[in-house]
C-alpha positions, 0 to 999 in steps of 0.5 A: 197723670192723674186729673186734678180733684176740685177743691170740693171734693178735696175738702168733702174727703178731708172732712170725712177723714178728720171726723172719723178721728178716734175719740178716745184714746185707753192705756191697757198697760205699760206697752197697750194702748187703743184708739176708740171713736165711741163711748159705748166702745169705751165701756165695752173694753173698761169692762174687759180691763179694769186697770186700763187708763183713759190718756188725754 
C-alpha cells in the first residue's frame, strides 16, 4: 500500500490543478470546441478562425 499524503501536499496539488484550468472556451464550428488558458491564445485563434464564437 502507498503512504497517505499529508493534507498540505493534497491542497497544494489541488490548487495547482484549479489554477491551471482553461479560462476560455472557443467554438470553432458546430463540431469543434477548444479550451484556452490565456488571452494571447484567444487572440491567435480568433485571427485564424474569425467566425469562431466565445462560449460562456
